[in-house]
Structures are given as C-alpha cells and as structure tokens.
C-alpha beads as a LAMMPS data file, in Angstrom:
LAMMPS data file: protein, C-alpha beads

187 atoms
186 bonds

1 atom types
1 bond types

-500.0 500.0 xlo xhi
-500.0 500.0 ylo yhi
-500.0 500.0 zlo zhi

Masses

1 110.0

Atoms # bond

1 1 1 -21.688 -155.304 78.843
2 1 1 -21.986 -152.423 81.313
3 1 1 -20.938 -153.094 84.906
4 1 1 -23.510 -150.769 86.463
5 1 1 -27.277 -150.915 86.115
6 1 1 -28.957 -148.780 83.461
7 1 1 -32.548 -147.540 83.296
8 1 1 -33.444 -150.420 80.925
9 1 1 -31.195 -153.300 82.077
10 1 1 -29.219 -154.789 84.921
11 1 1 -25.446 -154.403 84.898
12 1 1 -23.040 -157.326 84.895
13 1 1 -22.371 -157.175 88.664
14 1 1 -26.110 -157.353 89.443
15 1 1 -26.530 -160.242 86.991
16 1 1 -23.561 -162.127 88.415
17 1 1 -24.849 -161.747 91.975
18 1 1 -28.415 -162.643 90.947
19 1 1 -27.513 -165.865 89.155
20 1 1 -24.708 -166.795 91.561
21 1 1 -27.027 -166.500 94.548
22 1 1 -29.786 -168.396 92.723
23 1 1 -27.404 -171.270 91.962
24 1 1 -26.044 -171.158 95.513
25 1 1 -29.536 -171.429 97.004
26 1 1 -30.343 -174.388 94.771
27 1 1 -27.037 -176.044 95.704
28 1 1 -27.654 -175.474 99.431
29 1 1 -31.151 -176.985 99.159
30 1 1 -29.861 -180.037 97.257
31 1 1 -27.027 -180.577 99.735
32 1 1 -29.474 -180.397 102.670
33 1 1 -31.825 -182.860 100.969
34 1 1 -28.969 -185.299 100.284
35 1 1 -27.850 -184.991 103.920
36 1 1 -31.360 -185.828 105.147
37 1 1 -31.357 -189.042 103.104
38 1 1 -28.005 -190.355 104.353
39 1 1 -27.888 -193.213 106.851
40 1 1 -24.384 -192.515 108.147
41 1 1 -24.274 -189.803 110.800
42 1 1 -20.681 -188.961 109.802
43 1 1 -21.614 -188.532 106.120
44 1 1 -24.707 -186.539 107.092
45 1 1 -22.536 -184.284 109.269
46 1 1 -20.071 -183.652 106.413
47 1 1 -22.858 -182.801 103.974
48 1 1 -24.439 -180.467 106.535
49 1 1 -21.088 -178.711 107.055
50 1 1 -21.184 -177.976 103.323
51 1 1 -24.836 -176.872 103.536
52 1 1 -24.046 -174.491 106.386
53 1 1 -20.911 -173.240 104.653
54 1 1 -22.936 -172.504 101.516
55 1 1 -25.440 -170.656 103.694
56 1 1 -22.719 -168.443 105.164
57 1 1 -21.291 -167.839 101.693
58 1 1 -24.778 -166.814 100.544
59 1 1 -25.083 -164.451 103.504
60 1 1 -21.856 -162.767 102.420
61 1 1 -23.035 -162.576 98.813
62 1 1 -26.350 -161.104 99.940
63 1 1 -24.527 -158.399 101.899
64 1 1 -22.579 -157.566 98.731
65 1 1 -25.767 -157.677 96.684
66 1 1 -27.603 -155.357 99.045
67 1 1 -24.710 -152.873 99.060
68 1 1 -24.521 -153.005 95.256
69 1 1 -28.281 -152.621 94.903
70 1 1 -28.343 -149.611 97.223
71 1 1 -25.559 -147.944 95.230
72 1 1 -27.041 -148.755 91.795
73 1 1 -30.601 -147.745 90.940
74 1 1 -32.725 -150.629 89.697
75 1 1 -33.843 -150.563 86.072
76 1 1 -37.282 -149.094 85.510
77 1 1 -40.199 -151.491 85.390
78 1 1 -41.951 -151.666 82.006
79 1 1 -44.102 -148.561 81.526
80 1 1 -47.081 -150.672 80.428
81 1 1 -46.982 -152.802 83.592
82 1 1 -50.150 -152.303 85.667
83 1 1 -49.666 -150.668 89.054
84 1 1 -50.689 -153.833 90.940
85 1 1 -47.990 -155.816 89.107
86 1 1 -45.396 -153.171 89.961
87 1 1 -46.387 -153.464 93.614
88 1 1 -46.362 -157.274 93.429
89 1 1 -42.889 -157.200 91.853
90 1 1 -41.537 -154.926 94.560
91 1 1 -43.105 -156.971 97.368
92 1 1 -41.825 -160.238 95.881
93 1 1 -38.294 -158.867 95.594
94 1 1 -38.481 -157.514 99.138
95 1 1 -39.677 -160.937 100.336
96 1 1 -36.854 -162.685 98.463
97 1 1 -34.267 -160.380 100.013
98 1 1 -35.789 -160.958 103.456
99 1 1 -35.673 -164.750 103.033
100 1 1 -32.159 -164.712 101.592
101 1 1 -30.976 -163.041 104.800
102 1 1 -33.356 -164.943 107.084
103 1 1 -32.237 -168.401 105.952
104 1 1 -28.501 -168.140 106.663
105 1 1 -29.050 -166.174 109.872
106 1 1 -31.526 -168.701 111.314
107 1 1 -29.276 -171.556 110.172
108 1 1 -26.252 -169.968 111.844
109 1 1 -28.335 -169.313 114.953
110 1 1 -29.522 -172.946 115.086
111 1 1 -26.003 -174.292 114.655
112 1 1 -24.588 -171.901 117.245
113 1 1 -27.287 -172.905 119.739
114 1 1 -26.335 -176.571 119.224
115 1 1 -23.028 -175.826 120.941
116 1 1 -21.056 -177.623 118.216
117 1 1 -18.140 -175.970 116.414
118 1 1 -18.496 -175.109 112.743
119 1 1 -15.678 -174.917 110.218
120 1 1 -16.449 -173.112 106.984
121 1 1 -15.913 -175.784 104.301
122 1 1 -13.593 -177.386 106.903
123 1 1 -11.101 -174.541 106.371
124 1 1 -11.532 -172.260 109.395
125 1 1 -13.746 -171.882 112.425
126 1 1 -16.919 -169.806 112.382
127 1 1 -17.754 -168.056 115.646
128 1 1 -21.003 -168.925 117.385
129 1 1 -23.482 -166.048 117.592
130 1 1 -25.173 -167.458 120.718
131 1 1 -24.322 -169.969 123.407
132 1 1 -25.644 -173.508 123.639
133 1 1 -29.431 -173.449 124.086
134 1 1 -31.615 -176.440 123.205
135 1 1 -34.882 -174.474 123.016
136 1 1 -33.368 -171.727 120.900
137 1 1 -31.852 -174.363 118.596
138 1 1 -35.273 -175.941 118.086
139 1 1 -36.941 -172.558 117.485
140 1 1 -34.233 -171.482 115.019
141 1 1 -34.557 -174.788 113.132
142 1 1 -38.330 -174.287 112.870
143 1 1 -37.881 -170.712 111.658
144 1 1 -35.268 -171.912 109.168
145 1 1 -37.650 -174.532 107.785
146 1 1 -40.557 -172.081 107.521
147 1 1 -38.205 -169.631 105.827
148 1 1 -37.337 -172.295 103.266
149 1 1 -41.004 -172.826 102.362
150 1 1 -41.577 -169.076 102.097
151 1 1 -38.449 -168.724 99.935
152 1 1 -39.630 -171.578 97.724
153 1 1 -43.059 -169.945 97.267
154 1 1 -41.525 -166.552 96.453
155 1 1 -39.055 -168.198 94.067
156 1 1 -41.960 -169.877 92.244
157 1 1 -43.808 -166.544 91.961
158 1 1 -40.627 -164.818 90.760
159 1 1 -39.943 -167.419 88.053
160 1 1 -43.597 -167.578 86.975
161 1 1 -43.742 -163.783 86.651
162 1 1 -40.513 -163.685 84.618
163 1 1 -41.823 -166.378 82.269
164 1 1 -45.194 -164.592 81.962
165 1 1 -43.434 -161.374 80.982
166 1 1 -41.290 -163.188 78.446
167 1 1 -43.811 -165.514 76.789
168 1 1 -47.190 -163.812 77.301
169 1 1 -46.486 -160.084 77.645
170 1 1 -43.461 -160.354 75.321
171 1 1 -41.694 -157.546 77.140
172 1 1 -38.018 -157.387 78.068
173 1 1 -38.237 -158.025 81.821
174 1 1 -36.533 -161.436 81.715
175 1 1 -34.131 -160.681 78.888
176 1 1 -32.555 -157.746 80.702
177 1 1 -31.348 -160.120 83.478
178 1 1 -29.704 -162.577 81.028
179 1 1 -26.005 -162.244 80.281
180 1 1 -25.708 -160.984 76.736
181 1 1 -29.434 -160.163 76.634
182 1 1 -30.369 -156.990 74.857
183 1 1 -33.402 -155.092 76.083
184 1 1 -34.183 -153.869 72.591
185 1 1 -34.477 -157.267 70.841
186 1 1 -37.695 -159.233 70.531
187 1 1 -38.409 -162.688 72.059

Bonds

1 1 1 2
2 1 2 3
3 1 3 4
4 1 4 5
5 1 5 6
6 1 6 7
7 1 7 8
8 1 8 9
9 1 9 10
10 1 10 11
11 1 11 12
12 1 12 13
13 1 13 14
14 1 14 15
15 1 15 16
16 1 16 17
17 1 17 18
18 1 18 19
19 1 19 20
20 1 20 21
21 1 21 22
22 1 22 23
23 1 23 24
24 1 24 25
25 1 25 26
26 1 26 27
27 1 27 28
28 1 28 29
29 1 29 30
30 1 30 31
31 1 31 32
32 1 32 33
33 1 33 34
34 1 34 35
35 1 35 36
36 1 36 37
37 1 37 38
38 1 38 39
39 1 39 40
40 1 40 41
41 1 41 42
42 1 42 43
43 1 43 44
44 1 44 45
45 1 45 46
46 1 46 47
47 1 47 48
48 1 48 49
49 1 49 50
50 1 50 51
51 1 51 52
52 1 52 53
53 1 53 54
54 1 54 55
55 1 55 56
56 1 56 57
57 1 57 58
58 1 58 59
59 1 59 60
60 1 60 61
61 1 61 62
62 1 62 63
63 1 63 64
64 1 64 65
65 1 65 66
66 1 66 67
67 1 67 68
68 1 68 69
69 1 69 70
70 1 70 71
71 1 71 72
72 1 72 73
73 1 73 74
74 1 74 75
75 1 75 76
76 1 76 77
77 1 77 78
78 1 78 79
79 1 79 80
80 1 80 81
81 1 81 82
82 1 82 83
83 1 83 84
84 1 84 85
85 1 85 86
86 1 86 87
87 1 87 88
88 1 88 89
89 1 89 90
90 1 90 91
91 1 91 92
92 1 92 93
93 1 93 94
94 1 94 95
95 1 95 96
96 1 96 97
97 1 97 98
98 1 98 99
99 1 99 100
100 1 100 101
101 1 101 102
102 1 102 103
103 1 103 104
104 1 104 105
105 1 105 106
106 1 106 107
107 1 107 108
108 1 108 109
109 1 109 110
110 1 110 111
111 1 111 112
112 1 112 113
113 1 113 114
114 1 114 115
115 1 115 116
116 1 116 117
117 1 117 118
118 1 118 119
119 1 119 120
120 1 120 121
121 1 121 122
122 1 122 123
123 1 123 124
124 1 124 125
125 1 125 126
126 1 126 127
127 1 127 128
128 1 128 129
129 1 129 130
130 1 130 131
131 1 131 132
132 1 132 133
133 1 133 134
134 1 134 135
135 1 135 136
136 1 136 137
137 1 137 138
138 1 138 139
139 1 139 140
140 1 140 141
141 1 141 142
142 1 142 143
143 1 143 144
144 1 144 145
145 1 145 146
146 1 146 147
147 1 147 148
148 1 148 149
149 1 149 150
150 1 150 151
151 1 151 152
152 1 152 153
153 1 153 154
154 1 154 155
155 1 155 156
156 1 156 157
157 1 157 158
158 1 158 159
159 1 159 160
160 1 160 161
161 1 161 162
162 1 162 163
163 1 163 164
164 1 164 165
165 1 165 166
166 1 166 167
167 1 167 168
168 1 168 169
169 1 169 170
170 1 170 171
171 1 171 172
172 1 172 173
173 1 173 174
174 1 174 175
175 1 175 176
176 1 176 177
177 1 177 178
178 1 178 179
179 1 179 180
180 1 180 181
181 1 181 182
182 1 182 183
183 1 183 184
184 1 184 185
185 1 185 186
186 1 186 187
C-alpha cells in the first residue's frame, strides 16, 4: 500500500490519520458522556482528565494531518460527480477540519480559564493558554458544546455521503479510504 496519496486513492498515512482521528473523536465523546453520568465528583474529574487528554492528542494529530494533507495532493473526486456535490464535499471537509481544531482549542481554553491544573493522561502538566476567568470559561464551554453539535452534523453528512457513493452511485469514493481497498474493484 502506497504511503503517499495518489490521484485515485488515499495513501496509508492519510488513511491512518483519518481513521485514528475518527476513533479518537468517538472515544472522546463517549468518555465525556460517561463523565456526565457519574455521581462521584472524583470519578467525573478523572474521566474528564482523559477526555481533555484525548482532545489534546487529537489536536496534535490534526496538526500532523493538516501538514500531511498540505504536502500530499488529495485524490481527484470522481469525474462523474456533479459540481454541486464536489463543492459540498469540499465544504464538508473544510467544516470537519475547522471543528476538529475548534473542539480541542475551545476545550483547552475552557479548562485553562477554570484556573485548575491539567495533566495529560496524568503524566505531565499542560500549560494554561489563558489565566483564570469565569466568564471566558463559560463562553469557551458554550462554544465547545456548539462545536460538538456542528461536528456531529458534519460527521453525519460525511458518513451519509460516503455510503451514498458506495451503495447508490457505486463509485470508489469510500473504498479508496479503506485499508486494503482497491479503487479499481467493484462494490
């Protein structure tokens, strides 16, 4: 499997970052949901440390992904894809990238504004990016929550479009992002 992207498929690095980030986002959302349901403030705190640590890990992965994407041209969209779908695909991807940076940054901002220390997976301290500020903390939490709902909507559109291409259009859009997928084989 090629490491770099080709005109008809994503390379292994792009695939690894794509699926790793997708799994990381799902894990971060599940961890946050579990934390919300806990009665013990200590247990909730520990789960939220993991949520925030996953968020910072995702921020790092997104920086790598952006650098890789800028240095590797994206595969061409299917030639038969209508212009409006090409535009929708580009806007959806742009929105996903925006949210995948927005979420960890607003989360880090909210935690920093709380004035509490943060240890990444309880291993080492993470510097605050702002000082303690109750109003900023509240605003950052609101922006983080709205970002989650936007990310969820874009994720749903992204998955629905991939499934439409695979099962209805029967093109190779989804297959070229699978590990071991061959762009030339049929569904």
